[in-house]
N, C-alpha and C positions, 0 to 999 in steps of 0.2 A: 642474612641467611643466620640459619639455627646452628647450631651447635657441633650436633651429627651429619650434620650436611656436609663435612670437611674432614673429619676428626680422623678418615681414613687414609688420610695421603698424607703422611706426615717427609719433614725434608732431615736433614740429618743430624742440627741440633735446633727443633724445637722453640726451645727457651733462649736462643740466643743468635741475634745478627752479626755478620757482619760489614763494617761502614767505611768511607774513604772520608775523613775528615778535610776541611778544608785547605788542611797543611800536604794535603796528599800521603797521611801517614793512615794508616790498617790500625781501625782499633774493633776490639770484640763490644756488643752492647746488650747484657745479660736483662732476660724478663723480670720486674715489668718493669720497660721505660715509658718516657715521655714521647706521646706526639699532639699535634698541634693534628686538627682537624682543618681543611684547607679546601670543602666540598659541602653544603646544605644540605643535609642528610636525614634519612626520618626518625633516625635514634642516637641520632649528635649533634648535638649545634653548631651553629660553623663556628672557628675560629673560637674552638673551644680547647682546652688539653687534654689530655689521656691518657690510660695509662696499656700498652700493649701488656699481654698475659704471656700469647705464646704465638707463633708465627706457622702459617704454611704455605703449601704448596698444591695449584691442580694436577692435576693427574701426566698430564704432560711440562710441567715445572716452566710453566710460560706467566705465572700470575702469581705473586703472594700473599698472601692475604694475614691480614693481623686481627689475632680473638682479641676484643675490647668489650666485657662486660659477657656476657652471653652471648653474644655475634660475633660473627667473622664477615671483616670490609678488606676492600682491598687496599693493598696498600698507594696508591694512586691518590686516594685522598685524602693523603695525612701525608707530614712531614714530621723527619725527628726531631724533637723541642729536648736537644741537651746540650751544653759546652765540653768541646777535653781542656 
């Protein structure tokens, strides 16, 4: 998806994400943060590490999208690649 397709659906803080660690702690992750691609995509190689620069949601807030480069991808294609 191109950049302009989803800029109109912001979330409260499009430059941060709340995650739960393996220890059950709630942490805030600020953009840019690293993710690992877990699906073969046209614009991103499988198993490559990328940087998310913005996080957005769809109209109903059912799906979340990561901005990587100039494209937006569903968050389900990636795994957050950070250590706490």
